[in-house]
C-alpha positions in Angstrom: 94.6 44.1 -59.8 93.2 46.1 -62.8 94.9 49.5 -62.6 91.6 51.8 -63.1 93.4 54.8 -64.1 93.0 56.5 -66.9 95.0 59.1 -69.4 92.3 61.4 -72.1 93.8 63.3 -74.5 91.5 66.3 -74.8 91.6 69.4 -76.6 95.3 69.5 -78.7 96.4 72.6 -80.5 99.1 73.5 -82.9 101.9 74.2 -79.7 99.3 72.9 -76.6 98.0 69.5 -75.1 95.0 69.1 -72.4 95.7 66.1 -70.5 93.0 64.6 -68.5 93.9 62.5 -65.4 92.1 60.2 -62.7 90.3 57.4 -62.1 86.6 57.3 -62.5 86.0 53.7 -60.0 85.1 54.5 -56.7 87.1 52.3 -54.8 91.0 53.7 -55.8 92.5 55.9 -53.6 95.0 59.0 -54.1 98.6 59.6 -53.8 100.4 62.5 -52.3 102.0 62.6 -55.1 102.1 62.5 -58.9 104.5 62.5 -62.2 103.4 63.5 -65.7 106.0 62.5 -67.9 106.6 63.8 -71.3 108.3 62.4 -74.4 108.8 63.3 -77.4 108.2 59.9 -79.9 107.9 59.3 -83.9 104.5 58.0 -84.0 101.5 57.8 -81.9 99.8 54.2 -80.5 100.1 51.5 -77.7 103.9 50.0 -79.0 105.2 53.7 -79.4 109.2 54.4 -78.3 110.3 57.3 -76.6 113.0 59.0 -78.7 113.6 62.0 -76.0 112.1 62.7 -72.8 111.3 66.2 -72.3 110.4 66.9 -68.9 109.0 65.5 -65.7 105.9 67.4 -64.1 104.9 67.0 -60.2 101.7 66.9 -59.5 100.0 67.8 -55.9 97.9 65.1 -55.2 95.6 66.4 -52.3 94.7 69.2 -55.7 92.9 66.6 -57.5 89.1 66.9 -57.8 86.4 64.8 -57.6 84.4 64.8 -61.0 80.9 63.8 -59.5 79.6 65.7 -56.6 79.3 63.1 -53.7 80.2 60.4 -55.4 82.6 58.1 -54.1 86.5 58.1 -53.9 87.0 59.8 -57.7 89.6 61.7 -58.8 91.0 63.7 -62.2 92.8 66.3 -63.1 94.2 68.0 -66.1 97.3 69.6 -66.8 98.0 71.6 -69.7 101.2 71.4 -71.9 103.1 74.7 -73.7 105.9 75.2 -75.9 105.3 71.8 -77.7 106.1 71.6 -82.2 103.3 71.4 -84.5 102.7 67.9 -86.4 105.6 66.2 -83.9 104.4 63.2 -81.7 104.3 62.9 -77.9 103.4 60.3 -75.6 102.9 61.0 -71.8 103.2 58.4 -69.0 101.0 58.8 -65.2 103.4 57.6 -62.5 103.2 56.9 -58.8 105.0 58.6 -56.4 108.6 56.9 -56.5 108.8 56.0 -52.9 109.4 52.6 -52.2 106.1 50.8 -52.5 107.4 46.8 -51.0 107.0 45.3 -55.0 109.5 43.4 -56.6 112.0 45.2 -58.9 111.2 43.7 -61.8 106.9 44.9 -61.9 106.9 48.6 -62.9 105.0 49.7 -59.8 105.0 53.1 -60.8 103.3 53.8 -64.5 99.3 54.1 -64.1 98.8 55.2 -67.5 99.7 56.4 -71.0 99.0 58.0 -73.9 99.9 59.6 -77.1 98.9 62.1 -79.6 100.0 64.1 -82.0 99.7 68.1 -82.4 97.6 69.5 -85.5 100.2 70.9 -88.2 100.4 74.4 -89.5 99.0 73.6 -92.8 97.1 70.7 -94.2 99.9 68.9 -96.6 99.3 68.3 -100.7 97.2 65.2 -101.0 99.8 61.7 -102.0 102.6 63.7 -100.3 102.9 63.8 -96.8 100.0 62.7 -94.3 96.8 64.5 -93.8 95.2 65.7 -90.8 93.3 62.4 -90.0 89.9 62.8 -88.2 87.8 59.9 -86.6 83.9 60.4 -86.2 81.6 58.5 -83.7 78.6 58.3 -81.6 76.6 56.5 -79.9 78.0 53.7 -77.4 76.7 51.5 -75.2 79.4 49.5 -73.4 77.4 46.1 -72.5 77.7 44.6 -75.9 81.4 46.2 -77.5 83.7 43.9 -75.6 86.5 46.6 -76.8 85.8 46.4 -80.0 86.2 50.1 -80.6 89.4 50.6 -78.8 91.0 47.5 -80.7 89.8 49.0 -83.9 91.1 52.1 -83.0 94.6 50.8 -82.2 94.7 48.4 -85.2 94.7 51.3 -87.6 97.1 53.2 -85.8 99.3 50.2 -85.7 98.7 48.8 -89.7 96.5 51.7 -91.2 97.7 53.6 -94.2 98.4 57.3 -93.2 95.8 58.2 -94.3 94.2 55.8 -92.2 95.6 57.0 -88.9 93.3 59.4 -86.8 95.3 62.3 -85.6 92.0 63.9 -83.5 88.7 62.3 -82.9 84.7 64.1 -82.9 82.6 62.1 -80.4 79.5 63.8 -81.1 77.2 62.4 -78.6 76.0 59.2 -76.4 79.4 58.3 -74.8 77.2 57.2 -72.0 73.5 55.8 -71.4 72.9 56.8 -68.1 69.4 56.2 -68.8 69.1 52.3 -69.6 68.2 49.9 -66.9 66.4 49.1 -64.3 68.5 51.0 -61.6 67.1 54.5 -63.0 64.4 53.3 -61.3 66.2 54.3 -57.7 64.2 56.2 -55.3 67.6 56.9 -53.3 69.5 60.3 -53.9 73.0 58.2 -53.1 72.1 55.5 -55.6 71.2 58.1 -58.4 74.5 59.7 -58.3 77.1 56.6 -58.0 75.0 55.1 -60.5 75.8 57.9 -63.1 79.3 57.9 -62.2 79.8 54.3 -62.7 78.1 54.6 -65.6 81.2 56.9 -66.7 83.5 54.6 -65.1 82.4 51.6 -67.1 82.3 53.3 -70.9 85.4 55.0 -70.2 87.0 51.5 -69.4 85.7 49.8 -72.2 87.3 53.2 -74.6 90.2 53.6 -72.6 92.2 52.4 -75.7 90.7 54.8 -77.6 90.7 58.1 -75.4 94.1 57.7 -74.4 95.7 58.6 -78.1 95.0 61.7 -80.0 93.0 64.4 -79.1 89.3 64.1 -78.3 86.6 66.9 -78.9 83.0 65.8 -77.6 79.9 67.1 -77.5 76.9 65.6 -75.9 73.6 64.4 -76.7 70.4 62.7 -75.0 71.8 60.5 -73.3 74.3 62.4 -71.5 71.4 63.0 -69.7 68.5 61.1 -70.6 66.3 60.7 -73.6 65.0 63.4 -75.2 66.7 65.5 -72.8 65.2 68.0 -71.8 62.0 66.6 -72.0 60.7 64.1 -69.9 57.6 63.6 -72.2 56.4 59.4 -73.5 56.1 56.2 -71.8 60.0 55.3 -71.4 59.7 53.2 -68.1 63.4 53.8 -67.2 62.1 57.8 -66.5 59.2 57.5 -64.7 61.0 58.1 -61.4 62.1 61.9 -62.8 58.0 62.4 -63.2 57.6 60.6 -59.8 60.0 62.7 -57.4 61.0 66.3 -58.7 64.5 66.4 -56.4 65.7 63.3 -58.4 65.5 64.7 -61.5 67.5 67.6 -59.7 70.1 65.1 -58.8 70.5 63.1 -61.9 70.3 66.2 -64.2 73.1 68.0 -61.7 75.4 65.0 -62.2 74.8 64.2 -65.4 76.3 68.1 -65.9 79.6 67.2 -63.8 80.4 64.1 -66.1 79.8 66.3 -69.6 81.6 69.2 -67.9 84.5 67.4 -65.7 84.8 64.0 -67.4 84.0 65.0 -71.3 85.2 68.9 -71.1 82.7 69.8 -73.6 81.8 73.6 -73.9 79.0 75.2 -76.1 81.3 76.4 -79.1 85.0 75.5 -80.0 86.9 76.7 -82.9 90.0 74.9 -84.6 91.6 76.7 -87.6 94.4 75.1 -89.9 96.0 78.1 -91.0 93.7 79.7 -93.6 92.7 76.4 -95.3 89.7 74.7 -93.1 88.1 76.1 -89.6 86.5 73.7 -87.7 83.5 74.4 -85.5 82.1 72.0 -82.6 78.4 73.4 -81.5 76.8 72.1 -78.3 73.5 71.9 -79.1 72.1 69.9 -76.0 73.1 71.3 -73.2 71.7 74.5 -73.0 68.2 72.6 -74.9 64.8 73.9 -73.6 61.4 72.1 -73.2 59.9 71.9 -76.6 56.6 74.8 -76.2 54.4 75.0 -79.1 52.3 77.9 -77.5 55.7 80.4 -77.3 57.6 78.9 -80.4 60.3 81.8 -79.8 61.2 80.7 -76.9 62.3 77.3 -77.9 66.0 77.2 -78.4 68.3 74.4 -79.0 71.7 76.6 -78.1 71.7 79.9 -76.5 71.3 83.3 -78.1 74.6 84.6 -77.6 75.9 81.2 -79.0 73.7 80.9 -81.9 75.1 84.8 -82.9 78.3 83.2 -82.7 77.5 80.8 -84.6 75.9 82.6 -87.1 78.9 84.9 -87.4 80.9 81.7 -87.7 78.8 80.6 -90.8 79.0 83.6 -93.0 82.5 85.3 -92.5 83.7 82.0 -93.2 87.1 82.7 -95.6 87.9 79.1 -96.7 85.6 75.7 -96.3 84.0 75.3 -93.2 83.4 71.8 -90.7 80.4 72.0 -88.9 80.2 69.3 -85.7 77.2 68.7 -84.0 75.6 66.4 -82.0 72.2 66.3 -84.4 72.0 65.6 -88.0 70.7 68.8 -90.3 69.4 66.4 -92.7 66.7 65.4 -90.9 62.8 65.5 -91.1 61.2 66.6 -87.7 61.5 64.6 -84.6 58.3 64.8 -82.9 57.6 65.1 -79.2 58.9 61.3 -78.6 62.1 62.6 -79.7 63.1 66.2 -80.7 65.8 67.0 -83.2 67.2 70.1 -84.3 64.4 70.6 -87.4 62.2 70.8 -84.1 63.3 74.1 -83.2 61.8 76.2 -86.4 63.2 79.3 -85.6 66.7 78.6 -84.2 66.6 76.2 -87.4 65.5 78.2 -89.8 68.1 80.9 -88.9 70.9 77.9 -89.3 70.0 77.5 -92.8 69.7 80.6 -93.7 72.6 82.0 -92.4 74.6 78.8 -94.4 72.3 79.9 -97.6 74.7 83.0 -97.6 78.5 81.1 -96.7 80.5 82.0 -99.3 82.1 78.3 -98.8 81.2 74.7 -98.5 80.4 73.1 -95.3 80.7 70.2 -93.7 78.7 69.0 -91.1 79.7 65.9 -88.8 77.2 64.3 -86.9 75.5 60.9 -85.0 72.7 60.2 -82.9 70.6 58.6 -85.3 71.7 54.6 -85.0 73.0 55.0 -89.0 75.7 55.9 -91.0 74.9 58.1 -94.1 76.5 60.5 -96.1 74.5 63.3 -98.3 74.8 66.4 -99.3 72.4 69.6 -101.1 73.0 72.9 -103.0 73.0 76.0 -100.3 70.3 78.3 -102.4 71.4 80.6 -104.7 75.1 80.7 -103.6 76.6 77.7 -106.1 78.3 76.3 -102.5 77.1 72.7 -101.2 76.2 71.6 -98.0 77.8 68.2 -97.2 76.7 65.8 -94.5 78.3 62.6 -92.9 76.6 60.7 -89.7 78.6 58.0 -88.2 76.6 56.2 -85.3 76.5 53.9 -83.5 79.8 52.5 -82.1 78.5 50.1 -80.3 74.4 49.0 -80.1 72.2 48.5 -77.4 71.1 44.9 -76.4 67.9 43.4 -76.1 64.6 45.0 -76.0 66.3 48.5 -75.9 68.3 47.9 -79.0 64.8 47.1 -80.6 63.8 50.8 -79.6 66.5 52.2 -81.1 68.0 50.0 -84.0 67.4 52.0 -87.4 69.0 51.4 -91.1 70.1 54.5 -93.0 67.6 56.4 -94.3 67.2 58.7 -97.3 65.3 62.4 -96.9 64.1 63.2 -100.1 63.9 66.4 -100.0 64.9 69.5 -97.9 64.6 71.9 -96.4 61.7 70.1 -93.9 60.8 73.8 -93.3 60.3 76.7 -95.0 63.3 78.7 -94.9 63.8 81.6 -96.8 67.3 81.2 -98.6 66.9 77.8 -99.3 64.5 76.5 -101.6 62.6 72.9 -101.4 65.2 70.5 -103.5 66.1 66.7 -103.6 68.6 65.5 -101.4 71.7 64.2 -103.2 73.2 61.0 -102.2 76.4 59.2 -103.3 75.9 55.9 -105.4 77.6 52.9 -103.3 78.4 55.7 -100.7 76.0 56.3 -99.2 74.7 54.4 -96.0 76.0 51.8 -93.8 75.1 48.6 -93.9 72.6 47.3 -91.1 71.6 43.6 -90.6 69.1 41.3 -88.6 69.8 40.4 -85.0 68.3 37.2 -85.7 66.0 36.6 -82.6 64.5 32.9 -81.7 60.8 32.7 -83.3 61.2 36.0 -84.6 61.2 37.2 -80.6 64.0 40.1 -80.9 64.8 40.0 -84.3 65.1 43.7 -85.6 66.9 45.3 -88.3 70.5 47.5 -86.7 73.0 49.3 -88.4 76.7 48.0 -88.0 79.0 49.3 -85.7 81.6 51.7 -87.5 83.2 54.8 -86.9 84.7 56.8 -90.0 87.9 58.3 -90.9 88.5 61.7 -93.2 91.7 62.6 -94.4 91.8 66.2 -94.8 94.7 67.3 -97.4 95.3 69.7 -100.6 95.0 68.9 -104.3 97.3 70.5 -106.6 95.4 73.3 -107.1 95.1 74.1 -103.1 90.7 73.1 -103.0 90.6 70.9 -99.7 89.9 67.4 -100.2 88.4 64.7 -97.8 88.9 61.1 -98.3 86.3 59.5 -96.3 86.3 55.9 -94.8 84.1 54.1 -92.9 84.9 51.4 -90.7 82.8 48.1 -89.4 84.0 47.5 -85.9 83.3 43.9 -85.6 84.4 42.6 -88.8 88.1 42.5 -89.1 90.1 42.3 -92.4 93.3 40.0 -92.5 95.8 42.7 -91.8 93.5 43.0 -88.3 92.4 46.3 -89.0 88.8 46.4 -88.9 86.4 46.1 -92.2 86.0 48.9 -94.9 82.2 49.7 -95.2 82.8 51.2 -98.9 85.7 48.9 -100.1 86.2 49.4 -103.9 89.2 48.6 -106.2 91.5 51.9 -106.4 88.7 53.9 -105.3 87.5 56.5 -102.1 84.8 58.6 -101.4 86.4 61.9 -101.8 84.7 65.6 -101.2 85.8 68.9 -102.5 85.7 71.6 -100.6 85.4 75.0 -102.1 
């Protein structure tokens, strides 16, 4: 019988870690008692051996919660570990109760799941002298055609990659699930809507399990965590017809989707991660509080609350070191329009972000996804002499069939920026690094031209943060093609050139 219990490593700091554990399958029973075993290790990954047992935490199974209200026998809990050491590796194991369950002695029936992680370092290290802080960036995961490629590629990097390739933490920037794809979205039965959303999560988390259990994970929501172009229901998308036909269905769908965002993905409006006074990361949710676009009342259109936007502006304008802004949609983009709204459609809030960036005392690196292509670009930030860099990684797994045709895209160049008038940032050309700017695409090869379209190859990126001898932050960027393997078992590098890695210097 397949073990459907999971561990997901969520937020990790220098001394703490949030461990999500549970099952998203509806046919699992809850035990009265669980044990979480914590070990110190020398490395991360599936083959990691424990070097020291630190503690065993008993967990009352009766206190586990349901991730989705009114949806089956699904349970989860979050255990917060404290008092950890910076820059060290740990392994956690979820165990069953210790009582005899009638299985042969040679079967280890107690372990339900396991995971591993590295706590954040106190400081970035000098390049080439110690392991850098490695961030994995990915988005857009449709499970039907994945065949566990994402998890296999991720574990291959942990097992065989160089130190600067082994991810410590992950930023998944949206569309970790696609709740709006398939004819079952047309069900008028309330309970079926709840169960469908829960099962979509169960399938995606099963396919992503080998990645989610190793290394800290911060997630952001995008539209498919709800439905295409959320919160809008405009357009002719047939999967959304029931949202138009039945208001109660729309309410139940939205509430169940929010359950997944809050209880499974653990998404918050703003989360900040600082590594000493060297680099500051900010993850900003621009989707869950988004309003429907109203042409007649532009001041009421928003992609985040006024309170959170003010905090974002303050983070940008008060940076005392380079910043990394993690978003679910790119900044260097043209307005999307009615069918697919993006940040640039929300003129007032978008302009405020750009104006804050124009006043920033340091370079800012934007990490994003959503658009189903991978791209690297940069622009100058007004007259400050600083630079805005942007890296997009999308998708980890393409949609299939007719859905794939509508979602597929190849990397696109935006010629000029900003797309709308913005005080402090004059109109200028967007820069793209030669040989490194885009992830390659391929034709699907449909029969007699049917189903033949161009799509970006499935990928994620790794970013290695370190210092050069002058103390400046250096980011070495690598992009990995998930369905193409090198001889050593690692995924194939997109930008593989002799003795050359694309590097960004943040000032």
